[in-house]
C-alpha positions in Angstrom: 153.1 21.4 4.3 153.2 24.8 2.2 152.5 25.2 -1.7 155.4 26.2 -3.8 154.9 30.2 -4.0 156.2 33.1 -6.2 159.4 35.0 -5.9 159.5 38.0 -3.7 158.1 41.1 -5.5 161.6 43.1 -5.5 159.6 46.1 -7.2 158.0 46.6 -3.8 161.2 46.0 -1.5 162.8 48.6 -3.4 159.5 51.0 -3.0 159.8 50.0 0.4 163.4 50.8 1.0 163.1 54.3 -0.9 160.3 55.4 1.4 163.0 54.3 4.5 165.7 56.6 2.8 163.1 59.4 2.4 162.1 59.5 5.8 165.9 59.4 6.9 166.4 62.1 5.0 163.5 64.0 6.2 164.2 63.6 10.1 168.1 64.6 9.2 167.5 67.5 7.6 164.7 68.5 10.4 167.5 68.3 13.3 167.6 64.9 15.3 163.7 64.7 15.6 163.4 65.0 19.5 162.8 68.9 18.7 161.1 68.9 15.6 157.7 69.6 16.3 157.3 71.0 19.8 155.1 74.3 21.1 156.9 77.3 21.2 158.7 78.0 24.6 157.6 81.1 26.6 161.0 81.1 28.2 161.1 85.0 28.5 160.2 86.6 31.6 158.2 89.8 32.6 160.4 92.5 32.5 159.1 96.3 33.3 160.1 99.5 31.2 162.2 100.2 33.4 164.3 97.6 33.2 165.8 97.6 30.0 168.5 100.2 29.9 167.7 100.9 25.9 164.3 103.0 27.1 164.3 106.8 27.6 164.8 107.9 30.9 162.2 110.3 30.8 159.4 107.2 30.2 157.3 106.8 32.8 158.2 103.8 35.1 155.8 101.3 35.6 154.6 100.5 38.8 156.5 98.5 41.4 154.5 96.1 41.5 154.9 94.9 37.8 159.3 95.3 38.0 159.8 91.6 38.9 160.3 88.8 36.7 157.8 86.4 36.5 157.5 83.6 39.6 156.1 80.5 37.0 158.2 77.7 37.7 160.3 77.4 34.5 161.1 73.4 35.2 157.8 73.3 33.1 159.0 75.0 30.4 161.9 71.9 29.7 159.0 69.3 29.3 155.5 71.0 28.8 152.7 68.9 29.1 148.9 70.8 28.5 148.5 70.8 32.3 151.5 73.0 32.5 150.9 74.9 29.3 147.7 75.7 30.7 148.7 77.0 34.1 151.0 78.9 32.9 148.6 80.9 30.1 146.4 82.0 33.4 149.3 82.8 35.1 150.3 85.5 31.8 146.6 86.5 31.5 146.6 87.5 35.1 149.6 89.5 34.8 148.7 90.9 31.3 145.4 92.1 33.1 147.2 93.8 35.7 149.8 95.2 33.2 146.6 96.9 31.0 144.6 98.2 34.2 148.3 99.7 35.7 148.9 101.2 31.9 145.5 102.7 31.9 145.6 104.4 35.2 148.8 105.4 34.4 148.2 107.1 30.7 144.2 108.5 32.5 146.3 110.6 35.0 148.8 111.9 33.0 146.5 113.4 30.6 144.0 114.5 33.6 147.5 116.4 34.9 148.4 117.7 31.6 144.9 119.1 30.9 144.7 120.6 34.0 148.1 122.3 34.6 148.4 123.4 30.6 148.1 127.3 29.5 145.8 127.7 28.4 144.0 124.5 30.3 141.6 121.9 28.5 138.1 122.9 28.5 135.6 119.9 27.8 132.3 120.2 26.8 129.3 117.5 28.0 128.7 117.6 24.3 132.2 115.9 23.5 132.1 113.6 26.0 128.9 112.3 24.6 130.8 112.0 21.5 133.6 110.1 23.6 131.2 108.2 25.1 129.3 107.2 22.0 133.1 106.3 20.3 134.1 104.2 23.3 131.0 101.9 23.1 131.3 101.1 19.2 135.2 100.3 20.0 133.7 98.5 23.2 131.6 96.8 20.8 134.0 96.3 18.2 136.4 95.2 20.6 134.0 92.8 22.1 133.1 90.4 18.5 137.2 91.1 17.3 137.5 88.8 21.1 134.4 86.4 20.2 136.2 85.7 16.9 139.7 85.3 18.7 137.9 83.3 21.0 136.2 80.8 18.0 139.9 80.9 16.5 141.7 79.7 19.7 138.8 77.2 20.1 139.2 75.9 16.5 142.6 75.9 16.6 143.2 74.1 19.9 140.9 71.6 18.4 143.4 71.2 15.2 146.3 70.9 17.3 144.5 67.7 19.5 143.7 66.4 16.0 147.2 67.1 14.4 148.7 65.6 18.0 146.7 62.5 17.7 148.0 61.8 13.6 151.6 62.9 14.9 151.7 60.3 17.5 149.8 58.2 14.6 152.6 58.3 12.0 155.1 57.8 14.4 153.6 54.6 15.2 153.4 53.8 11.9 157.1 54.7 10.9 158.0 52.4 14.0 156.2 49.5 12.0 157.8 50.9 8.9 161.0 50.3 9.7 160.8 46.9 11.8 158.7 45.5 8.3 161.7 45.2 6.3 163.5 42.7 9.1 160.3 40.9 9.2 160.1 40.7 5.8 163.7 39.3 5.4 162.5 37.0 8.3 159.8 35.2 6.5 161.7 34.9 3.4 163.8 32.9 5.1 161.0 31.3 6.1 159.4 30.2 2.8 162.7 29.1 1.6 163.6 26.9 4.2 160.0 25.5 3.8 160.6 25.4 0.4 163.7 23.4 0.8 161.8 21.2 3.1 158.9 20.4 0.8 161.6 19.3 -2.0 163.3 17.2 0.6 159.8 15.4 1.4 159.3 15.0 -2.2 162.4 13.4 -2.9 161.7 11.0 -0.3 158.9 9.9 -1.9 156.1 11.0 1.2 152.5 10.7 -0.1 150.4 12.8 -1.8 148.7 14.1 1.5 152.2 16.1 2.3 152.3 17.8 -0.4 149.0 18.9 -0.9 147.5 22.8 -1.1 146.5 24.8 1.5 143.0 24.3 0.8 143.0 21.0 0.3 144.7 20.3 3.6 142.5 22.3 5.3 140.1 20.6 4.1 141.5 17.0 4.5 142.2 18.3 8.2 138.6 19.1 9.1 137.6 15.9 7.2 139.4 14.2 9.9 138.6 15.9 12.7 135.0 15.5 11.6 135.8 11.5 11.9 137.2 12.2 15.2 134.5 13.9 16.5 132.3 10.9 15.6 134.6 8.5 17.1 134.7 10.3 20.1 130.8 9.8 20.1 130.9 6.1 19.1 133.4 5.4 22.4 130.7 7.7 24.7 128.1 5.5 23.7 129.3 2.6 24.4 130.9 3.6 27.5 127.7 4.4 28.6 126.8 0.3 28.0 130.3 -0.6 29.8 128.3 -0.8 33.7 125.5 -2.8 31.8 127.8 -5.1 30.0 129.7 -5.5 33.5 126.9 -7.3 35.2 125.7 -9.6 32.6 129.0 -10.7 32.8 129.3 -11.1 36.4 125.8 -13.1 35.9 127.1 -15.4 33.5 130.6 -16.2 35.6 127.8 -17.2 38.6 126.3 -19.4 36.1 129.1 -21.3 34.9 130.6 -21.6 38.4 127.5 -23.6 39.2 127.7 -25.7 36.0 131.3 -26.0 36.4 130.2 -27.5 39.9 127.6 -29.9 38.3 130.3 -30.7 36.0 132.4 -32.3 38.6 130.1 -33.9 40.3 129.1 -35.5 37.1 132.5 -36.5 36.6 132.8 -38.1 40.4 129.5 -40.5 39.7 131.2 -41.1 36.2 134.8 -41.6 37.1 132.5 -44.2 40.4 130.3 -45.7 37.9 133.0 -46.8 35.8 134.8 -47.9 38.8 132.1 -50.1 40.2 131.4 -51.3 36.6 134.8 -52.7 36.0 134.7 -54.1 39.7 131.7 -56.1 39.7 129.3 -57.5 37.8 125.4 -57.6 37.5 122.3 -54.9 37.1 123.6 -52.2 39.5 126.7 -51.6 37.3 124.5 -51.5 34.1 122.3 -49.4 36.1 125.6 -46.9 36.9 126.6 -47.1 33.3 122.8 -45.9 31.8 123.3 -43.1 34.6 127.3 -42.2 33.5 126.1 -42.0 29.7 123.2 -40.1 30.7 125.3 -37.1 32.8 127.9 -37.5 29.7 125.2 -36.2 27.2 124.0 -33.6 29.4 127.6 -32.5 29.5 127.8 -32.3 25.7 124.4 -30.4 25.5 125.2 -27.8 28.5 128.7 -27.1 27.0 126.9 -27.0 23.6 124.0 -24.4 24.4 126.8 -22.2 27.2 129.3 -22.1 24.5 131.9 -23.5 27.1 135.3 -25.5 25.9 
């Protein structure tokens, strides 16, 4: 039986209710909660500059190999997964690398043609080529450093994203537990009230003090009773081991008692026969039988006392 405890802490319940209301307000402000935290969807297909009507008609069109839209399946955009996102990223990287190569090729051809057909034609000296190569080398080194920095930033962002995803899932689980806590608390409080009512009824009925002890004393009493039970079980095992030997002794005593019973029956028969002869005749023979009968009776009495027979 539980010991009566203090009343529930009302400020804690009010604080929990306040937290739940704040969470509900936060989710209602961010929408239905299903799209509050999602990765930005790359749903727009890639078009060439010639497909855009707002472009200048005189602008050189991109090659026809890039004028088509992306053939990436848009089914994965509805429910993105890490695998589908990595596949889309690899596909878009391939497309952008092709687009960059085509752009560089197109610009190079345009500059070369303008340099040839210009008036006057553009003449480039070896020194200018050397200076341009040096500038290109410096630009490549800077670009490589920037690429390394961007790769490090991307790796760091990926690690942080995975950590944030794990934290978000943990928060969602804790939020579910938090929403279930008020119902569990109400059930436990109802259980406590029932136990207190049962405790009061037991005390009113005059139940022994063992039924109204605190939890610590009740556990100590239970452990003591369990120790006594274990001791009794050990004694039962010891006695059970002695049972076969006791049974053999009982059988042996029963055999001896059977032999003595036969002797008693024979002695009683001889005594009755001696008594009959004594009553029916006179002389020394009858006296001898009487003396023998007394001896048999004395022997029977001694045997009964020795064997503790009724």
